BANUFI-839627 format. One record per residue (C-alpha): residue number from 1; x, y, z. Coordinates in nm, 3 decimals, m for minus. Example, Ala and Ser with C-alpha at 12.3 -4.5 7.8 and 13.67 -1.06 7.14 Angstrom:
BEGIN
{1; {1.230; m0.450; 0.780}}
{2; {1.367; m0.106; 0.714}}
This chain:
BEGIN
{1; {11.856; 19.219; 13.108}}
{2; {12.061; 19.253; 13.457}}
{3; {12.041; 19.029; 13.767}}
{4; {11.692; 19.123; 13.921}}
{5; {11.619; 18.839; 14.177}}
{6; {11.289; 18.938; 14.204}}
{7; {11.200; 18.985; 13.849}}
{8; {11.341; 18.679; 13.774}}
{9; {11.134; 18.492; 13.976}}
{10; {10.804; 18.626; 13.878}}
{11; {10.942; 18.602; 13.505}}
{12; {11.036; 18.270; 13.553}}
{13; {10.719; 18.165; 13.651}}
{14; {10.518; 18.318; 13.363}}
{15; {10.779; 18.102; 13.166}}
{16; {10.717; 17.815; 13.339}}
{17; {10.368; 17.809; 13.272}}
{18; {10.383; 17.889; 12.918}}
{19; {10.596; 17.610; 12.823}}
{20; {10.413; 17.387; 13.025}}
{21; {10.077; 17.493; 12.834}}
{22; {10.318; 17.457; 12.480}}
{23; {10.444; 17.122; 12.606}}
{24; {10.779; 17.243; 12.567}}
{25; {10.881; 17.172; 12.968}}
{26; {10.688; 16.877; 13.211}}
{27; {10.333; 16.940; 13.270}}
{28; {10.074; 17.126; 13.391}}
{29; {10.047; 16.931; 13.719}}
{30; {10.425; 17.020; 13.776}}
{31; {10.368; 17.396; 13.827}}
{32; {10.050; 17.353; 14.063}}
{33; {9.879; 17.140; 14.348}}
{34; {9.621; 16.881; 14.190}}
{35; {9.279; 16.904; 14.358}}
{36; {9.186; 16.634; 14.617}}
{37; {8.848; 16.588; 14.407}}
{38; {8.852; 16.443; 14.083}}
{39; {8.536; 16.559; 13.853}}
{40; {8.311; 16.349; 13.775}}
{41; {8.263; 16.177; 13.435}}
{42; {8.106; 16.340; 13.168}}
{43; {8.021; 16.103; 12.884}}
{44; {7.908; 16.420; 12.646}}
{45; {8.239; 16.515; 12.642}}
{46; {8.412; 16.155; 12.581}}
{47; {8.463; 16.177; 12.205}}
{48; {8.650; 16.495; 12.206}}
{49; {8.847; 16.432; 12.449}}
{50; {9.032; 16.171; 12.249}}
{51; {9.104; 16.379; 11.977}}
{52; {9.465; 16.449; 11.895}}
{53; {9.643; 16.731; 12.077}}
{54; {9.863; 16.959; 11.762}}
{55; {10.192; 17.102; 11.907}}
{56; {10.410; 17.356; 11.754}}
{57; {10.705; 17.138; 11.664}}
{58; {11.063; 17.129; 11.883}}
{59; {11.373; 17.076; 11.706}}
{60; {11.687; 16.968; 11.866}}
{61; {12.036; 17.065; 11.815}}
{62; {12.380; 16.933; 11.696}}
{63; {12.712; 17.131; 11.786}}
{64; {12.918; 17.161; 11.475}}
{65; {13.211; 17.353; 11.627}}
{66; {13.296; 17.545; 11.933}}
{67; {13.483; 17.828; 11.967}}
{68; {13.611; 18.054; 12.271}}
{69; {13.421; 18.341; 12.400}}
{70; {13.487; 18.630; 12.647}}
{71; {13.348; 18.534; 12.981}}
{72; {13.297; 18.893; 13.054}}
{73; {13.117; 18.961; 12.811}}
{74; {12.734; 19.021; 12.907}}
{75; {12.574; 18.975; 12.554}}
{76; {12.278; 19.135; 12.473}}
{77; {12.349; 19.101; 12.066}}
{78; {12.519; 18.915; 11.810}}
{79; {12.568; 19.001; 11.417}}
{80; {12.753; 18.812; 11.144}}
{81; {12.781; 19.062; 10.908}}
{82; {13.043; 19.082; 10.607}}
{83; {13.243; 18.768; 10.686}}
{84; {13.270; 18.950; 11.057}}
{85; {13.140; 18.876; 11.439}}
{86; {12.993; 19.169; 11.596}}
{87; {12.840; 19.166; 11.932}}
{88; {12.665; 19.426; 12.139}}
{89; {12.743; 19.379; 12.583}}
{90; {12.501; 19.524; 12.843}}
{91; {12.555; 19.661; 13.226}}
{92; {12.585; 20.029; 13.289}}
{93; {13.021; 20.078; 13.248}}
{94; {13.060; 19.783; 13.084}}
{95; {12.842; 19.811; 12.770}}
{96; {13.016; 19.816; 12.423}}
{97; {12.997; 19.755; 12.095}}
{98; {13.288; 19.485; 11.946}}
{99; {13.406; 19.333; 11.668}}
{100; {13.482; 18.994; 11.753}}
{101; {13.729; 18.746; 11.613}}
{102; {13.559; 18.384; 11.547}}
{103; {13.823; 18.148; 11.612}}
{104; {14.004; 18.305; 11.920}}
{105; {13.718; 18.509; 12.080}}
{106; {13.966; 18.814; 12.031}}
{107; {13.776; 19.180; 12.084}}
{108; {13.977; 19.323; 11.774}}
{109; {13.799; 19.657; 11.790}}
{110; {13.558; 19.812; 12.092}}
{111; {13.352; 20.132; 12.107}}
{112; {13.221; 20.210; 12.464}}
{113; {12.911; 20.266; 12.562}}
{114; {12.922; 20.579; 12.843}}
{115; {12.714; 20.612; 13.164}}
{116; {12.430; 20.579; 13.234}}
{117; {12.349; 20.424; 12.899}}
{118; {12.272; 20.028; 12.936}}
{119; {12.359; 19.864; 12.583}}
{120; {12.139; 19.589; 12.434}}
{121; {12.093; 19.466; 12.100}}
{122; {12.217; 19.528; 11.750}}
{123; {12.163; 19.513; 11.394}}
{124; {12.347; 19.614; 11.089}}
{125; {12.157; 19.758; 10.793}}
{126; {12.285; 19.945; 10.526}}
{127; {12.597; 20.140; 10.608}}
{128; {12.502; 20.181; 10.975}}
{129; {12.500; 19.946; 11.291}}
{130; {12.186; 20.030; 11.517}}
{131; {12.223; 19.958; 11.883}}
{132; {11.917; 20.017; 12.110}}
{133; {11.951; 20.084; 12.532}}
{134; {11.755; 19.880; 12.826}}
{135; {11.562; 20.150; 12.979}}
{136; {11.701; 20.471; 12.863}}
{137; {11.463; 20.549; 12.577}}
{138; {11.781; 20.590; 12.334}}
{139; {11.893; 20.434; 12.004}}
{140; {12.257; 20.497; 11.815}}
{141; {12.400; 20.421; 11.528}}
{142; {12.722; 20.381; 11.406}}
{143; {12.959; 20.335; 11.099}}
{144; {13.024; 19.984; 11.109}}
{145; {13.400; 19.969; 10.965}}
{146; {13.507; 20.243; 11.213}}
{147; {13.253; 20.263; 11.485}}
{148; {13.197; 20.628; 11.470}}
{149; {12.877; 20.761; 11.606}}
{150; {12.640; 20.845; 11.353}}
{151; {12.291; 20.925; 11.498}}
{152; {12.069; 20.895; 11.793}}
{153; {11.695; 20.846; 11.849}}
{154; {11.472; 20.824; 12.116}}
{155; {11.181; 20.585; 12.152}}
{156; {10.887; 20.507; 12.419}}
{157; {10.947; 20.204; 12.689}}
{158; {11.192; 19.924; 12.686}}
{159; {11.486; 19.788; 12.420}}
{160; {11.580; 19.411; 12.426}}
{161; {11.675; 19.308; 12.080}}
{162; {11.726; 19.408; 11.756}}
{163; {11.712; 19.228; 11.387}}
{164; {11.590; 19.345; 11.025}}
{165; {11.439; 19.198; 10.751}}
{166; {11.669; 19.428; 10.508}}
{167; {11.374; 19.728; 10.505}}
{168; {11.275; 19.787; 10.886}}
{169; {11.468; 19.766; 11.193}}
{170; {11.274; 19.489; 11.377}}
{171; {11.301; 19.554; 11.796}}
{172; {11.135; 19.330; 12.096}}
{173; {11.095; 19.509; 12.410}}
{174; {11.057; 19.230; 12.685}}
{175; {10.671; 19.179; 12.583}}
{176; {10.499; 18.917; 12.337}}
{177; {10.544; 19.304; 12.055}}
{178; {10.807; 19.288; 11.826}}
{179; {10.802; 19.680; 11.689}}
{180; {10.888; 19.712; 11.291}}
{181; {11.069; 20.091; 11.306}}
{182; {11.195; 20.305; 11.024}}
{183; {11.567; 20.284; 11.022}}
{184; {11.582; 20.656; 10.913}}
{185; {11.355; 20.807; 11.203}}
{186; {11.325; 20.489; 11.411}}
{187; {10.933; 20.575; 11.448}}
{188; {10.740; 20.310; 11.457}}
{189; {10.571; 20.143; 11.153}}
{190; {10.387; 19.871; 11.278}}
{191; {10.368; 19.584; 11.531}}
{192; {10.314; 19.224; 11.538}}
{193; {10.221; 18.989; 11.837}}
{194; {10.396; 18.675; 11.869}}
{195; {10.186; 18.358; 11.997}}
{196; {10.174; 18.003; 11.994}}
{197; {9.875; 17.848; 11.963}}
{198; {9.650; 18.195; 12.047}}
{199; {9.917; 18.158; 12.361}}
{200; {10.121; 18.540; 12.347}}
{201; {10.494; 18.467; 12.363}}
{202; {10.670; 18.707; 12.628}}
{203; {10.991; 18.804; 12.713}}
{204; {11.109; 18.793; 12.362}}
{205; {11.509; 18.906; 12.390}}
{206; {11.777; 18.861; 12.137}}
{207; {11.658; 18.837; 11.730}}
{208; {11.784; 18.734; 11.447}}
{209; {11.619; 18.678; 11.074}}
{210; {11.679; 18.336; 10.934}}
{211; {11.548; 18.246; 10.656}}
{212; {11.269; 18.453; 10.604}}
{213; {11.170; 18.396; 10.993}}
{214; {11.248; 18.548; 11.303}}
{215; {11.418; 18.368; 11.547}}
{216; {11.412; 18.527; 11.953}}
{217; {11.551; 18.408; 12.241}}
{218; {11.301; 18.362; 12.513}}
{219; {11.415; 18.531; 12.818}}
{220; {11.550; 18.317; 13.093}}
{221; {11.513; 18.011; 12.914}}
{222; {11.690; 17.774; 12.692}}
{223; {11.435; 17.770; 12.428}}
{224; {11.482; 17.995; 12.071}}
{225; {11.107; 18.075; 11.898}}
{226; {11.057; 18.047; 11.548}}
{227; {10.846; 18.320; 11.436}}
{228; {10.657; 18.386; 11.112}}
{229; {10.722; 18.797; 11.060}}
{230; {10.351; 18.824; 10.838}}
{231; {10.106; 18.668; 11.139}}
{232; {10.358; 18.697; 11.454}}
{233; {10.296; 18.255; 11.480}}
{234; {10.535; 18.044; 11.636}}
{235; {10.630; 17.808; 11.373}}
{236; {10.861; 17.618; 11.620}}
{237; {11.092; 17.565; 11.885}}
{238; {11.425; 17.505; 11.926}}
{239; {11.520; 17.368; 12.254}}
{240; {11.908; 17.413; 12.322}}
{241; {11.842; 17.257; 12.680}}
{242; {12.245; 17.175; 12.778}}
{243; {12.407; 17.293; 12.562}}
{244; {12.665; 17.428; 12.751}}
{245; {12.813; 17.153; 12.967}}
{246; {12.872; 17.165; 13.349}}
{247; {13.272; 17.145; 13.264}}
{248; {13.280; 17.470; 13.066}}
{249; {13.086; 17.666; 13.331}}
{250; {13.231; 17.816; 13.639}}
{251; {12.893; 17.930; 13.866}}
{252; {12.910; 18.329; 13.690}}
{253; {12.702; 18.255; 13.355}}
{254; {12.378; 18.377; 13.320}}
{255; {12.102; 18.334; 13.059}}
{256; {12.118; 18.175; 12.672}}
{257; {12.147; 18.492; 12.478}}
{258; {12.320; 18.570; 12.094}}
{259; {12.168; 18.420; 11.764}}
{260; {12.376; 18.530; 11.457}}
{261; {12.371; 18.383; 11.120}}
{262; {12.608; 18.360; 10.858}}
{263; {12.354; 18.321; 10.515}}
{264; {12.668; 18.296; 10.350}}
{265; {12.773; 17.976; 10.459}}
{266; {12.435; 17.917; 10.625}}
{267; {12.554; 17.852; 11.021}}
{268; {12.386; 17.979; 11.307}}
{269; {12.599; 18.097; 11.614}}
{270; {12.483; 18.125; 11.945}}
{271; {12.599; 18.204; 12.308}}
{272; {12.511; 18.376; 12.637}}
{273; {12.597; 18.612; 12.872}}
{274; {12.905; 18.563; 13.062}}
{275; {12.985; 18.188; 12.831}}
{276; {13.289; 18.122; 12.796}}
{277; {13.177; 17.924; 12.464}}
{278; {13.025; 18.056; 12.159}}
{279; {12.877; 17.755; 11.963}}
{280; {12.811; 17.651; 11.584}}
{281; {12.486; 17.444; 11.547}}
{282; {12.304; 17.268; 11.334}}
{283; {11.933; 17.240; 11.382}}
{284; {11.797; 16.881; 11.386}}
{285; {11.425; 16.721; 11.375}}
{286; {11.285; 16.653; 11.727}}
{287; {10.908; 16.627; 11.762}}
């Protein structure tokens, strides 16, 4: 997403409330003033008050390897396919799809997206690379070997992230809804709502299919949601707080965004918008 201060404040506020509710950051009291008057004790609720609170598991991470990443890339999508790393970038006049050399971060080839389009997520399914746009209502397909454009589709609403279950194309739009689309027509097939203990999880951004789960960056956070595609329930959270260290920051960086999974070698890669580093990580139990 572009850098819009007003939008960020409102969305950031909603995220803080959500994460406080889920026990991911702070406590509810950190986000609002406490009442000066405490409620009277009620013996009738004392038994239930002692019941344990079941929280969604939260996982940490270990950095296995660190690789260079183009700090001018406003990363919108990341994809590992047939031993190659693909990336899409955003911003009008700067959007493109590219193949990147993992070990050096060097752009091996690139296809620019013309004005007025603002590029978003990508996914490769079969012999097509799908790319969506933010507010333009257009999706494009390319030959992943040549980047030659093949098809153009239209859709309603915003486009944020893409992944696939091997059959449908799965799209996020910044809400708590994931839309399954027919890859032949891009028509909506079904939609699921993502919730954690009944609380909708909005701002779902870049997506990746990992071992039968949908993983989703949550915009303006350093959290990745692990989602059950059958129910939309959040199975766990991956807390990547602080993954880009201060020594690797210039002050121009934007949010964490970009997940790629190498199924052949069971490797997970993550990066962010304008980040100078891309990380191979291992997920570890946390709580």
